[in-house]
N, C-alpha and C positions, 0 to 999 in steps of 0.2 A: 343195067348196073355195071357199066364197063370199068369203073374205077375200083369197085369194092368186091368183085368176085372172089379174089384170093382170100378173103376173110374167112371162108369156110373150108379151105383146103385141108388144113391139119385134121380137123374133125372127120371130114369125109374120107380122107385117105386111110384112116385107121379103122373105121367101122362101117363103111358103106355096105359091105356085103351082108353083115348081120342086119343092117337097117332095112334092107329090101323086104324083109319079112313083115315089117310093120306098116308098109305103105298102104293107104286106103284110096281106091279110085273114087272119082266124083261122078260116076255114071248116074243118069236119072231113069234108068230102066225100071219097069214095074217090079216091086218087091213082094215077097210073101209075108203078109202081116203076122202069121203065126210064128215066124222066126225072128221077130223084132228083138233087137239088142239095144239097150240104153247104156251108152258108154261115154268116155271122155269127161267124166264128172270132175269139175273143178270148183273149189271154194275160192273164188277169185278175190273177193273183197269182204272184209269184216271191219266195220266201224264200231263206234260205241253203241249204236242203236240199230244197225242193219247188217244184212248179209246178202251177198250176191252169189248164186250158184249158176253154173252153165253145164249143159251136157248135150249129147247128140244121139238121135235114134237112127239106127241103120238096120238093114236086113239084106239077105242075099237075093240077088236078082235071078233070072232064069238060068244064067250061066254060073251061078254060085258066087259071084263077086259081091262084096258088101257095097251097098249104095244107101245114101241118106233117104229116109222116108218120113213123111209127116206123121205126127202123133200128138196126143194130148200131153199135158204136163201137170204134175202135182208135187208139192213139197209138204212134208209132214215135219213138225218141229215141236220140241218141248224142252223144258229144263232138264239138264243131264242128271240132276239129283232127285228127280221125281220118279216114283215107282210106276207112274203111268206111261204108256207108250206115247211117242210123238203123235200129234194130231194134225189134220190138214189145215194149213195156213195160207196156201197159195194154189190156185188152179188157173191155167191159161186156156181160155176158150178158143184161141186161134191155134190150129194145128200146124206144126212146123217141125222140120228135123233138127233145128238148131235152137235149143231152149235156153232162155235167160229168165231167171227167177230172182226177184229182189224182194226181200221181206224186211219191213221196218218195224218200229215200235218195240225193239228189244231193250233189255236192261244193260247198262254198262257193267263190264266186269263179271258177267255171268256166263256159265258154261251151258251150252245147249246141245241137244242131240237132234240129228236131222236125217231125213231120208228123201230122196228125189225119185219120182216114179213116172213112167209113161206106159199107158195101156197095160197096167198091172205088172210091169217089169221094173224092178228097182235098178236105178242107174249106178254104175260102178266106174272107178277110174280107168283110164287107158293104161296100157302096159308101159308106164313111164315112171322112172325113179322119182321124178318131181312130186308126183301125187300118190305113189304107192309106198314110199318110204315110211318106216315105222314112226308113228307120232303125228303124221300129217292129218289134217281134218278129213281128207278124202278117205284115208285108210282107217281112221278111228270112228268116223261118223259123228264126230263132235267138234265144236269150235267154241272159243271163248271171246265174247265181245271185248273191245278195247275200253280202257278207262281214259277219257280225254284229259289233256292237261288242265290244271285249274284255271279259273278265271274266264273272262268273256272270250267268245270267238271274235277275232279282230279282222281276219282276212282269209279269203279262199283263193288260192292261186293254182292254176292248171299248169302242169309240166308236160310238154309233149315234144316230139321230134320224129324225124324220118318219115316225111309224107311222100316224097319221091313223085311229085306231081309230074305227069307225062310218061311215067314208066308203064310198059305194056306187058312185061313178063316178070314174074316174081320168083325168086329162088334160084337163079342161075349162079354158077360159080365160075366156070371157064367155058366160053363158047355156049353151047347148048347143053352142057352138063352141070349138074344132074337135070333131069326133066323139069322144066319150069312150069308155072301155072299162069294161065291166061283167063281173063274174064270171059264167060260164055257170050256168044253173039247176042246182040239185042239188049245187053245190060250196060249201064254206064261204066266208064273206066274205073278200075278199083281205087286208084288214089283219090278220085273225086268222091266216090262212095264213102270211103273211110274218113276223109277230111270233113265232109258234110255231116256225117254221123257224129264226129267229134264235136264240131261246133254246135250242133243241136243239143248234144248232151250237156255241154258246159252251161248253156242258158238254163236248162232244167235243174242243174245242180248248184246254181248260184255262184259260179266262178266269176270273180271281178277282174282278174288279170289272166292272160294266157302267155306263157313263155314257150317259144318254139326253138329248140336248140339244134337247128341245122338240118340240112338235107330236105329243104322244102321242095326242091325240084329233082328231076332225074338227071338232066344234063345241062341245066342252066341256059336253055335256049331262050330267045326273046319271047316265044309263045308261052312256054312253061312259066317263066318268071312273071309275065303279065297276068296269066290266068290265075296262078295261085295268089298273087297280090289282090286281084279283084275278089276272089272268094273270101280271103281273110278280111278284106275291107267291108264285106257285107256283114261281118260279125261285129267289127269294131274299128277303132282308129289306131293305126300304126303309131307306136311311140307312147301310147297311153293305155288303151285297152289291151293291145297285144304288142309284144316285143319279140324280135327275131335275131338270131345270129346265123352266120353262114356255116354250112357244112362242106365236106369235100365234094359232094355232088354239085354244090352251088358255086364252086370255084370258077374263075374266069377260064373260058375255053378258047380254042382256036376257031377262026371263022366268025360268022355273025357280024358282018361289016357295019351293021347299023348301031352297034353297041359301043360303049366307051372303050377306047383303046388303052391297054396296059402292055406295052411292048408288042409282042406278037399275039397276045391274048386279047379277048374282048369280054368285058364284064357286063353281061346282060342282067344278071341277078342284082348287081350293084346299082344299075340304073333304076331298078324297081324298088330296092330296099335300102342298102347301106353301102358306102364305099368299103373297099377291101381293108381288113385289119383295123376297123374302127370300133372302139369300145362303145357299147350301149350303156347309157346311164339314165336311171329313172328312180323316182322316189314316190312312195305312196304311204301316207299316214306315218311317216318316220322310218318305214322299211325301205332299205336301199336295194335296188335290183341292178345288177351289172351283167351285161352280156359280152362275152369274149369271143372274137373271131379267131378260131384255132386252125383255119384251113391253110394248107400250103398252096402255092401257085400251081403246082403239079403234084399229083399223087394222093394217096388215101390217108397218110399220116398227118399228125398235128404239129403246128408250130405257133408261137406267139412272137411276132416281130418286135424289135426294140421300141419303136415309137408307141405302140399300143401297151407294151409292158410298162413303159415309163408313165403313161397316163394312168394306168391301173394303180401303180404304186403311189402316184400323187393323190388320187382319189381316196385310197385307203388310208394313207398317211394323214390326210386332212381331218379324218374323223374315224379313227381306228375301232372305236367301241360301238359304232352304229350297227344295229342288226342288219346283216347283209347276206343276200342270196346271190350267188354267181352262177351263170349258166353259159355253157359253150358246148360245141359238138363233140369234141374228143375227150374220152375219159382221161384221168390224170394219174392214177396211182400205179405203183409197181404191180400190185395185186391184179389190177385190171389188165395190165399188159400180159401177165403170165396166164390169165384164165380165159381171155377171149380167144376165139379160134384162129386168129391170124397172128397172134403173138405181140411182143412189145412194140414192133414197128407200126402197129395199127393205131396206137393211142398217142397221147401228147408226148413229144420228144422228151427224153429223160432229163436233159439239162433244163429245159423250160419247166418241166414238172417240179423239179427241185426248187427252182427260183420262185415259182408260183406258191409253193407251200411255205417257203421262207417268208413271203409277203403275208401269208395267212397267220404265221406265227406272230407277226407284229401288228396284226389286225384282229383282235379276239372277237370282234363283232361278226365276222364271217362264220356262218353256222351251217351252210349247205352249198354244195357245188353239184349242179344238175348237168348231166351230159346224155348224149345219145350214141349214135354210131355203131354200137355193138348189137342193137336190136334186141336187147334183153333187159329184164328187171334184175338189178344186182346192186347191193351196197358193198363197197370195198373199204379197207382200212387205209387211213392216211399213212404216209411215210415219215411224217414228222409228229412231234408232240402237240397236236392241234385238235381242238374240239370241233372238227368240221366233218359233216357227213358227205361222202362222195357217193352220189346216187345216179345209176344208169337207169333209164326208163325205156321200156320196150317200144318198138316202132308203131306209129299210127297205121302204116300201110299194109300190114300183114299180121298173121297170128302172133301174139294174142290180140293185137289190134286195139290199142287204147291209149291211156294217158294216166298220169298220177295227179291226184288233188292234194295240195299242201294246205292244211287248215291251221292257221296260226292263232293261238290263244295267248292270253296274258302270261301263262305259265309254261309255254312250250308249243310244240307243233305235232300234228298227226299226219302221216302219209298213207294214202290208200290208192292202189291201182284199180282202175275201172276199164273193162272192155266196153267198146261202143256197142250199141244195142239195136240199131235199126235192123230190119229183116235182111236187107242186102249186105250190111256190114257183118252180121252174124254168119250169113252164108259164106262170105269171102274168108272170114277168119277160120270157119270150120274147114273150108277147102284147103287153106294154106297151112293147116296143121301138118299136111303131108309133105311140106317142103323138106329138102335134104333127106329124102327117103324116110320121112316120118320122124326124124330126130329133132325137129325144131322145138317142140314143147319142152324137151329136157334142157335145151339150151336157153330158151328165151323167156319162159314163164317166170322163172325165179322161184325162190322159196316163199313160203307164206310170210316170213319175216321181212324178206326183201320188199314184198308188195304192201305189207300192212304193219306199221309200227308207230310208236309214240316216243318223242324225245323231250325231256324236260329242259327248259331254257327260260330265261327271264326276258319277257317281251312287254313288261308292264309299262314301259315308256312309249309304246306304240299307240296309235289311235285308229 
Protein backbone atom coordinates (compact mmCIF):
# COMPACT_ATOMS: atom_id res chain seq x y z
CA UNK A 1 0.00 0.00 0.00
CA UNK A 2 2.75 2.39 -0.94
CA UNK A 3 0.56 5.25 -2.11
CA UNK A 4 -2.06 5.24 0.59
CA UNK A 5 -0.23 4.68 3.85
CA UNK A 6 -0.48 8.29 5.06
CA UNK A 7 -4.27 7.97 5.08
CA UNK A 8 -4.14 6.71 8.67
CA UNK A 9 -1.43 8.98 10.14
CA UNK A 10 -3.69 11.52 11.80
CA UNK A 11 -5.70 8.90 13.63
CA UNK A 12 -2.74 6.80 14.70
CA UNK A 13 -0.64 9.70 15.84
CA UNK A 14 -3.33 10.85 18.25
CA UNK A 15 -4.48 7.59 19.81
CA UNK A 16 -2.05 4.78 19.06
CA UNK A 17 -0.95 4.46 22.69
CA UNK A 18 -4.45 3.92 23.99
CA UNK A 19 -5.29 1.62 21.11
CA UNK A 20 -2.52 -0.82 22.03
CA UNK A 21 -4.73 -2.02 24.85
CA UNK A 22 -7.37 -3.29 22.44
CA UNK A 23 -5.16 -5.28 20.03
CA UNK A 24 -6.06 -8.98 19.84
CA UNK A 25 -3.49 -11.54 18.64
CA UNK A 26 -4.40 -14.19 16.09
CA UNK A 27 -2.57 -17.09 17.73
CA UNK A 28 -3.94 -20.59 17.20
CA UNK A 29 -2.63 -22.04 20.44
CA UNK A 30 -4.91 -24.37 22.45
CA UNK A 31 -7.52 -22.45 24.47
CA UNK A 32 -9.28 -23.21 27.72
CA UNK A 33 -12.94 -23.86 26.83
CA UNK A 34 -14.14 -22.90 30.31
CA UNK A 35 -12.93 -19.33 29.69
CA UNK A 36 -14.66 -18.82 26.35
CA UNK A 37 -15.73 -15.26 25.54
CA UNK A 38 -18.25 -14.41 22.82
CA UNK A 39 -17.43 -10.90 21.62
CA UNK A 40 -17.38 -8.52 18.62
CA UNK A 41 -21.16 -8.79 18.21
CA UNK A 42 -22.34 -6.73 15.23
CA UNK A 43 -25.79 -6.33 13.71
CA UNK A 44 -24.34 -5.86 10.26
CA UNK A 45 -27.36 -5.95 7.98
CA UNK A 46 -31.07 -5.37 8.51
CA UNK A 47 -33.40 -5.51 5.51
CA UNK A 48 -37.18 -5.55 5.34
CA UNK A 49 -37.24 -9.31 5.95
CA UNK A 50 -33.86 -10.38 7.34
CA UNK A 51 -31.01 -9.67 9.76
CA UNK A 52 -27.33 -10.64 9.71
CA UNK A 53 -25.38 -10.97 12.97
CA UNK A 54 -21.67 -11.70 13.34
CA UNK A 55 -19.53 -12.39 16.40
CA UNK A 56 -16.29 -14.10 17.44
CA UNK A 57 -15.47 -16.64 20.14
CA UNK A 58 -12.10 -16.38 21.89
CA UNK A 59 -10.40 -17.76 24.98
CA UNK A 60 -7.04 -17.32 26.71
CA UNK A 61 -4.32 -19.70 25.62
CA UNK A 62 -1.73 -21.14 28.00
CA UNK A 63 0.09 -17.82 28.09
CA UNK A 64 -3.11 -15.92 28.84
CA UNK A 65 -3.40 -14.29 25.41
CA UNK A 66 -6.81 -14.30 23.76
CA UNK A 67 -7.03 -16.53 20.71
CA UNK A 68 -9.97 -17.47 18.44
CA UNK A 69 -11.52 -20.84 19.32
CA UNK A 70 -14.24 -22.80 17.50
CA UNK A 71 -17.65 -23.09 19.13
CA UNK A 72 -21.29 -23.58 18.27
CA UNK A 73 -23.65 -20.70 17.49
CA UNK A 74 -27.27 -19.97 18.31
CA UNK A 75 -29.52 -16.96 17.76
CA UNK A 76 -32.70 -16.38 19.75
CA UNK A 77 -35.20 -13.88 18.39
CA UNK A 78 -38.74 -12.65 18.97
CA UNK A 79 -40.96 -9.57 18.60
CA UNK A 80 -39.88 -6.83 20.98
CA UNK A 81 -43.49 -6.18 22.01
CA UNK A 82 -44.06 -9.79 23.06
CA UNK A 83 -43.98 -10.71 26.78
CA UNK A 84 -42.31 -14.01 25.83
CA UNK A 85 -38.52 -14.24 25.71
CA UNK A 86 -36.74 -14.68 22.35
CA UNK A 87 -36.80 -18.24 21.02
CA UNK A 88 -34.10 -20.15 19.09
CA UNK A 89 -34.33 -19.43 15.36
CA UNK A 90 -30.81 -20.26 14.19
CA UNK A 91 -28.24 -22.93 15.06
CA UNK A 92 -24.97 -23.51 13.22
CA UNK A 93 -23.80 -27.14 13.24
CA UNK A 94 -20.32 -26.18 12.03
CA UNK A 95 -18.03 -25.07 14.83
CA UNK A 96 -15.99 -21.96 14.03
CA UNK A 97 -14.55 -18.95 15.87
CA UNK A 98 -16.05 -16.54 13.33
CA UNK A 99 -19.84 -16.69 13.42
CA UNK A 100 -22.22 -15.47 10.71
CA UNK A 101 -25.94 -15.85 11.31
CA UNK A 102 -28.58 -14.77 8.78
CA UNK A 103 -32.24 -15.03 9.76
CA UNK A 104 -34.97 -14.46 7.17
CA UNK A 105 -38.75 -14.48 7.15
CA UNK A 106 -39.10 -11.32 9.27
CA UNK A 107 -41.92 -8.78 8.96
CA UNK A 108 -41.19 -5.33 7.50
CA UNK A 109 -41.22 -2.43 9.94
CA UNK A 110 -41.31 -4.62 13.06
CA UNK A 111 -39.09 -4.35 16.12
CA UNK A 112 -37.37 -7.54 17.27
CA UNK A 113 -35.43 -8.57 20.35
CA UNK A 114 -32.42 -10.85 19.81
CA UNK A 115 -29.63 -12.73 21.57
CA UNK A 116 -26.57 -14.48 20.12
CA UNK A 117 -25.01 -17.38 22.05
CA UNK A 118 -22.02 -19.72 21.85
CA UNK A 119 -21.55 -22.62 24.28
CA UNK A 120 -23.92 -21.03 26.76
CA UNK A 121 -22.14 -17.67 26.64
CA UNK A 122 -24.07 -14.67 25.34
CA UNK A 123 -22.27 -12.58 22.72
CA UNK A 124 -21.55 -8.94 23.53
CA UNK A 125 -20.16 -6.04 21.48
CA UNK A 126 -16.48 -5.24 21.37
CA UNK A 127 -15.14 -2.20 23.24
CA UNK A 128 -16.05 -0.02 20.28
CA UNK A 129 -18.06 3.19 20.18
CA UNK A 130 -19.63 2.06 16.93
CA UNK A 131 -21.47 -0.80 18.60
CA UNK A 132 -21.56 0.29 22.26
CA UNK A 133 -23.10 3.73 21.76
CA UNK A 134 -26.56 4.21 23.31
CA UNK A 135 -29.34 3.20 20.97
CA UNK A 136 -27.35 0.87 18.74
CA UNK A 137 -28.88 -2.57 18.13
CA UNK A 138 -25.84 -4.19 19.74
CA UNK A 139 -26.27 -2.13 22.92
CA UNK A 140 -30.07 -2.47 23.15
CA UNK A 141 -30.44 -6.05 21.92
CA UNK A 142 -33.17 -4.85 19.55
CA UNK A 143 -33.49 -3.87 15.89
CA UNK A 144 -36.30 -2.77 13.58
CA UNK A 145 -36.68 -4.22 10.12
CA UNK A 146 -36.84 -1.75 7.27
CA UNK A 147 -39.92 -0.84 5.28
CA UNK A 148 -39.06 -1.14 1.59
CA UNK A 149 -40.05 1.55 -0.90
CA UNK A 150 -43.42 1.04 -2.56
CA UNK A 151 -43.82 -0.77 -5.85
CA UNK A 152 -41.98 -3.57 -7.58
CA UNK A 153 -38.33 -4.44 -7.07
CA UNK A 154 -36.73 -3.42 -10.38
CA UNK A 155 -32.99 -3.96 -10.02
CA UNK A 156 -30.33 -5.16 -7.57
CA UNK A 157 -26.90 -3.55 -8.00
CA UNK A 158 -23.79 -4.39 -5.98
CA UNK A 159 -21.49 -1.54 -4.95
CA UNK A 160 -17.91 -2.57 -4.15
CA UNK A 161 -14.37 -1.19 -4.11
CA UNK A 162 -10.82 -1.62 -2.83
CA UNK A 163 -9.92 -5.19 -3.74
CA UNK A 164 -6.13 -4.53 -3.85
CA UNK A 165 -5.39 -7.68 -5.84
CA UNK A 166 -1.73 -8.57 -5.34
CA UNK A 167 -1.37 -6.98 -1.91
CA UNK A 168 0.42 -9.17 0.66
CA UNK A 169 0.38 -7.08 3.86
CA UNK A 170 -2.72 -5.27 5.10
CA UNK A 171 -2.83 -2.34 7.50
CA UNK A 172 0.53 -0.64 6.97
CA UNK A 173 0.83 3.14 7.28
CA UNK A 174 4.51 4.04 6.90
CA UNK A 175 7.14 1.39 6.24
CA UNK A 176 6.32 -1.48 8.55
CA UNK A 177 4.34 0.64 11.03
CA UNK A 178 1.96 -0.23 12.54
CA UNK A 179 2.32 -4.02 12.48
CA UNK A 180 0.60 -5.33 9.36
CA UNK A 181 -1.36 -8.51 8.85
CA UNK A 182 -0.37 -11.35 6.51
CA UNK A 183 -2.29 -14.40 5.43
CA UNK A 184 -1.00 -17.52 7.25
CA UNK A 185 1.18 -19.85 5.21
CA UNK A 186 -0.77 -22.38 3.20
CA UNK A 187 -3.85 -20.19 2.68
CA UNK A 188 -4.65 -18.35 -0.58
CA UNK A 189 -3.72 -14.63 -0.78
CA UNK A 190 -6.34 -12.62 1.06
CA UNK A 191 -7.34 -10.35 -1.89
CA UNK A 192 -8.20 -13.51 -3.85
CA UNK A 193 -10.12 -14.96 -0.89
CA UNK A 194 -12.14 -11.79 -0.39
CA UNK A 195 -12.91 -11.18 -4.07
CA UNK A 196 -13.99 -14.79 -4.60
CA UNK A 197 -16.23 -14.58 -1.54
CA UNK A 198 -17.76 -11.37 -2.89
CA UNK A 199 -18.49 -12.80 -6.33
CA UNK A 200 -19.97 -16.00 -4.90
CA UNK A 201 -22.19 -13.93 -2.59
CA UNK A 202 -23.53 -11.76 -5.40
CA UNK A 203 -24.84 -14.75 -7.32
CA UNK A 204 -26.61 -16.05 -4.23
CA UNK A 205 -28.19 -12.65 -3.52
CA UNK A 206 -29.38 -12.04 -7.06
CA UNK A 207 -27.27 -9.02 -7.99
CA UNK A 208 -27.63 -8.29 -11.70
CA UNK A 209 -24.87 -5.66 -11.92
CA UNK A 210 -21.58 -5.13 -10.07
CA UNK A 211 -19.92 -1.71 -9.85
CA UNK A 212 -16.30 -1.72 -8.65
CA UNK A 213 -15.21 1.80 -7.72
CA UNK A 214 -11.46 1.55 -8.00
CA UNK A 215 -8.36 0.01 -6.43
CA UNK A 216 -8.85 -3.33 -8.11
CA UNK A 217 -5.08 -3.89 -7.84
CA UNK A 218 -2.34 -3.18 -5.35
CA UNK A 219 0.25 -1.67 -7.69
CA UNK A 220 -1.26 -2.03 -11.19
CA UNK A 221 1.38 -4.48 -12.36
CA UNK A 222 0.76 -6.49 -15.52
CA UNK A 223 0.28 -9.64 -13.46
CA UNK A 224 -2.15 -8.06 -10.97
CA UNK A 225 -4.17 -6.35 -13.70
CA UNK A 226 -4.50 -9.52 -15.79
CA UNK A 227 -5.31 -11.73 -12.81
CA UNK A 228 -8.08 -9.55 -11.39
CA UNK A 229 -9.58 -9.15 -14.88
CA UNK A 230 -9.64 -12.94 -15.35
CA UNK A 231 -11.33 -13.42 -11.96
CA UNK A 232 -13.98 -10.80 -12.69
CA UNK A 233 -14.55 -12.22 -16.17
CA UNK A 234 -15.33 -15.58 -14.59
CA UNK A 235 -18.30 -13.83 -12.94
CA UNK A 236 -19.56 -11.83 -15.90
CA UNK A 237 -18.80 -9.59 -18.87
CA UNK A 238 -16.99 -6.27 -18.50
CA UNK A 239 -19.18 -3.39 -19.65
CA UNK A 240 -22.48 -5.16 -19.06
CA UNK A 241 -22.48 -7.50 -16.05
CA UNK A 242 -19.79 -5.56 -14.23
CA UNK A 243 -18.38 -2.04 -14.58
CA UNK A 244 -15.15 -0.68 -13.15
CA UNK A 245 -13.42 2.62 -12.56
CA UNK A 246 -9.79 3.28 -11.76
CA UNK A 247 -8.48 4.01 -8.26
CA UNK A 248 -5.20 5.56 -7.18
CA UNK A 249 -3.63 2.10 -6.77
CA UNK A 250 -4.59 1.40 -10.41
CA UNK A 251 -2.90 4.53 -11.77
CA UNK A 252 -0.11 4.21 -14.37
CA UNK A 253 3.21 3.35 -12.74
CA UNK A 254 6.84 3.65 -13.76
CA UNK A 255 8.46 0.57 -15.28
CA UNK A 256 6.53 -2.36 -16.79
CA UNK A 257 7.87 -1.89 -20.33
CA UNK A 258 5.32 -4.25 -21.85
CA UNK A 259 2.40 -1.89 -21.07
CA UNK A 260 1.04 1.16 -22.90
CA UNK A 261 3.32 4.16 -22.54
CA UNK A 262 1.99 7.42 -21.02
CA UNK A 263 5.05 9.64 -20.93
CA UNK A 264 7.36 8.05 -18.37
CA UNK A 265 4.51 5.94 -16.99
CA UNK A 266 3.10 2.61 -18.19
CA UNK A 267 -0.60 1.86 -18.00
CA UNK A 268 -0.93 -1.88 -17.36
CA UNK A 269 -4.35 -1.49 -15.70
CA UNK A 270 -5.63 0.44 -18.71
CA UNK A 271 -4.45 -2.28 -21.07
CA UNK A 272 -6.74 -4.70 -19.25
CA UNK A 273 -9.69 -2.42 -18.47
CA UNK A 274 -10.09 1.20 -19.62
CA UNK A 275 -7.95 4.06 -20.88
CA UNK A 276 -7.02 6.69 -18.33
CA UNK A 277 -9.69 9.34 -17.48
CA UNK A 278 -12.32 7.60 -19.64
CA UNK A 279 -15.96 7.94 -18.59
CA UNK A 280 -17.86 4.66 -18.20
CA UNK A 281 -21.38 4.80 -19.66
CA UNK A 282 -24.01 2.07 -19.30
CA UNK A 283 -27.79 1.86 -19.22
CA UNK A 284 -30.03 -0.92 -17.93
CA UNK A 285 -33.82 -0.74 -17.95
CA UNK A 286 -33.72 3.05 -18.21
CA UNK A 287 -31.29 3.41 -15.29
CA UNK A 288 -28.08 5.23 -16.26
CA UNK A 289 -24.79 4.13 -14.69
CA UNK A 290 -21.76 6.43 -15.05
CA UNK A 291 -18.26 5.61 -13.84
CA UNK A 292 -15.79 8.47 -13.35
CA UNK A 293 -12.01 7.97 -13.31
CA UNK A 294 -10.87 10.23 -10.46
CA UNK A 295 -7.26 9.02 -10.27
CA UNK A 296 -4.29 11.35 -10.55
CA UNK A 297 -1.28 10.34 -12.60
CA UNK A 298 0.77 10.39 -9.38
CA UNK A 299 -0.45 10.48 -5.79
CA UNK A 300 -3.40 9.38 -3.70
CA UNK A 301 -5.72 12.36 -4.22
CA UNK A 302 -8.47 12.70 -6.82
CA UNK A 303 -8.92 14.79 -9.98
CA UNK A 304 -11.22 14.78 -13.02
CA UNK A 305 -9.46 16.07 -16.10
CA UNK A 306 -11.17 18.40 -18.58
CA UNK A 307 -12.02 15.99 -21.43
CA UNK A 308 -13.75 13.58 -19.05
CA UNK A 309 -15.54 16.44 -17.28
CA UNK A 310 -16.81 17.73 -20.62
CA UNK A 311 -18.07 14.30 -21.63
CA UNK A 312 -19.84 13.86 -18.27
CA UNK A 313 -21.49 17.26 -18.66
CA UNK A 314 -22.58 16.38 -22.19
CA UNK A 315 -24.16 13.09 -21.09
CA UNK A 316 -26.02 14.66 -18.18
CA UNK A 317 -27.14 17.66 -20.23
CA UNK A 318 -28.60 15.40 -22.93
CA UNK A 319 -31.02 13.75 -20.47
CA UNK A 320 -30.84 15.53 -17.09
CA UNK A 321 -33.89 13.86 -15.55
CA UNK A 322 -32.90 10.25 -16.27
CA UNK A 323 -32.33 8.30 -13.02
CA UNK A 324 -28.55 8.17 -12.73
CA UNK A 325 -26.05 6.49 -10.43
CA UNK A 326 -22.47 7.77 -10.58
CA UNK A 327 -19.51 5.89 -9.16
CA UNK A 328 -15.84 6.76 -8.81
CA UNK A 329 -13.01 6.00 -6.43
CA UNK A 330 -12.52 9.26 -4.54
CA UNK A 331 -15.19 10.70 -2.20
CA UNK A 332 -16.52 14.09 -3.17
CA UNK A 333 -17.84 16.15 -0.28
CA UNK A 334 -16.22 18.57 2.16
CA UNK A 335 -17.55 16.44 5.01
CA UNK A 336 -15.70 13.42 3.66
CA UNK A 337 -12.50 15.40 3.40
CA UNK A 338 -12.77 16.59 6.99
CA UNK A 339 -13.68 13.21 8.50
CA UNK A 340 -11.36 10.75 6.76
CA UNK A 341 -8.07 10.11 8.54
CA UNK A 342 -5.88 11.72 5.85
CA UNK A 343 -7.80 14.95 5.49
CA UNK A 344 -9.08 16.97 2.50
CA UNK A 345 -6.13 16.16 0.21
CA UNK A 346 -7.18 12.50 0.17
CA UNK A 347 -10.55 13.05 -1.54
CA UNK A 348 -11.57 14.67 -4.83
CA UNK A 349 -9.92 18.03 -5.45
CA UNK A 350 -12.07 20.84 -4.05
CA UNK A 351 -12.43 22.70 -7.35
CA UNK A 352 -13.43 19.53 -9.16
CA UNK A 353 -15.83 18.61 -6.37
CA UNK A 354 -17.59 21.96 -6.64
CA UNK A 355 -17.87 21.67 -10.42
CA UNK A 356 -19.18 18.13 -10.18
CA UNK A 357 -21.88 19.14 -7.74
CA UNK A 358 -22.86 22.06 -9.98
CA UNK A 359 -23.39 19.49 -12.75
CA UNK A 360 -25.64 17.54 -10.40
CA UNK A 361 -27.64 20.70 -9.68
CA UNK A 362 -28.54 20.82 -13.38
CA UNK A 363 -29.17 17.06 -13.58
CA UNK A 364 -31.86 16.22 -11.01
CA UNK A 365 -31.92 12.60 -12.17
CA UNK A 366 -28.63 11.91 -10.35
CA UNK A 367 -29.60 10.26 -7.06
CA UNK A 368 -26.48 8.50 -5.72
CA UNK A 369 -22.70 8.85 -5.96
CA UNK A 370 -20.79 5.76 -4.80
CA UNK A 371 -17.12 5.93 -3.87
CA UNK A 372 -14.44 3.93 -2.07
CA UNK A 373 -10.87 4.91 -1.11
CA UNK A 374 -11.53 5.57 2.60
CA UNK A 375 -12.25 1.88 3.34
CA UNK A 376 -15.30 2.80 5.43
CA UNK A 377 -19.09 2.84 5.32
CA UNK A 378 -20.25 6.44 5.50
CA UNK A 379 -22.88 8.77 4.06
CA UNK A 380 -21.91 12.43 3.82
CA UNK A 381 -23.89 15.56 3.11
CA UNK A 382 -23.63 17.30 -0.29
CA UNK A 383 -22.17 20.79 -0.42
CA UNK A 384 -24.88 22.04 -2.77
CA UNK A 385 -28.68 21.98 -2.68
CA UNK A 386 -28.96 18.64 -4.45
CA UNK A 387 -30.87 15.45 -3.64
CA UNK A 388 -27.83 13.21 -4.15
CA UNK A 389 -26.65 10.61 -1.64
CA UNK A 390 -22.85 10.47 -1.33
CA UNK A 391 -22.07 6.95 -0.14
CA UNK A 392 -18.66 5.53 0.76
CA UNK A 393 -18.51 1.71 0.93
CA UNK A 394 -16.04 -0.26 3.03
CA UNK A 395 -13.25 -2.23 1.38
CA UNK A 396 -13.65 -5.72 -0.04
CA UNK A 397 -10.13 -6.71 1.03
CA UNK A 398 -10.18 -6.26 4.83
CA UNK A 399 -12.51 -5.83 7.80
CA UNK A 400 -15.45 -5.47 7.59
CA UNK A 401 -14.85 -7.11 4.22
CA UNK A 402 -17.91 -6.72 2.04
CA UNK A 403 -20.09 -4.69 -0.28
CA UNK A 404 -23.42 -2.86 -0.42
CA UNK A 405 -26.52 -3.95 -2.29
CA UNK A 406 -28.64 -1.22 -3.86
CA UNK A 407 -32.17 -2.52 -4.39
CA UNK A 408 -34.13 -0.21 -6.69
CA UNK A 409 -37.93 -0.20 -6.40
CA UNK A 410 -40.53 1.84 -8.27
CA UNK A 411 -40.81 4.15 -5.27
CA UNK A 412 -37.20 4.46 -4.12
CA UNK A 413 -34.18 2.41 -3.13
CA UNK A 414 -32.82 0.45 -0.19
CA UNK A 415 -29.12 0.15 0.70
CA UNK A 416 -27.71 -2.70 2.79
CA UNK A 417 -24.10 -3.53 3.58
CA UNK A 418 -23.14 -7.23 3.71
CA UNK A 419 -19.99 -8.89 4.96
CA UNK A 420 -18.73 -11.74 2.81
CA UNK A 421 -19.35 -15.10 4.46
CA UNK A 422 -17.08 -17.93 3.32
CA UNK A 423 -15.04 -19.46 6.14
CA UNK A 424 -11.76 -18.02 4.83
CA UNK A 425 -13.32 -14.58 4.33
CA UNK A 426 -14.76 -14.53 7.86
CA UNK A 427 -11.39 -15.59 9.27
CA UNK A 428 -9.55 -12.81 7.43
CA UNK A 429 -12.13 -10.17 8.36
CA UNK A 430 -11.91 -11.27 11.99
CA UNK A 431 -8.12 -11.10 11.88
CA UNK A 432 -7.98 -7.63 10.33
CA UNK A 433 -10.25 -6.18 13.01
CA UNK A 434 -6.90 -5.74 14.74
CA UNK A 435 -5.51 -3.34 12.13
CA UNK A 436 -4.31 0.05 13.39
CA UNK A 437 -4.01 -1.24 16.95
CA UNK A 438 -7.60 -2.47 16.97
CA UNK A 439 -9.14 0.86 15.93
CA UNK A 440 -10.30 -0.17 12.46
CA UNK A 441 -13.88 -1.14 13.46
CA UNK A 442 -14.58 2.32 14.89
CA UNK A 443 -13.46 3.89 11.64
CA UNK A 444 -14.65 1.53 8.95
CA UNK A 445 -17.85 -0.27 10.01
CA UNK A 446 -19.95 2.88 9.98
CA UNK A 447 -23.18 3.53 11.82
CA UNK A 448 -26.21 1.33 11.43
CA UNK A 449 -27.81 4.04 9.28
CA UNK A 450 -24.71 4.32 7.08
CA UNK A 451 -25.01 0.60 6.36
CA UNK A 452 -28.80 0.22 6.15
CA UNK A 453 -31.23 2.83 4.90
CA UNK A 454 -34.18 3.53 2.58
CA UNK A 455 -34.61 6.61 0.34
CA UNK A 456 -37.87 7.58 -1.37
CA UNK A 457 -37.51 8.38 -5.08
CA UNK A 458 -39.68 8.09 -8.15
CA UNK A 459 -38.34 5.30 -10.36
CA UNK A 460 -41.70 4.38 -11.86
CA UNK A 461 -40.36 4.98 -15.39
CA UNK A 462 -37.72 2.27 -15.07
CA UNK A 463 -38.19 -1.32 -16.22
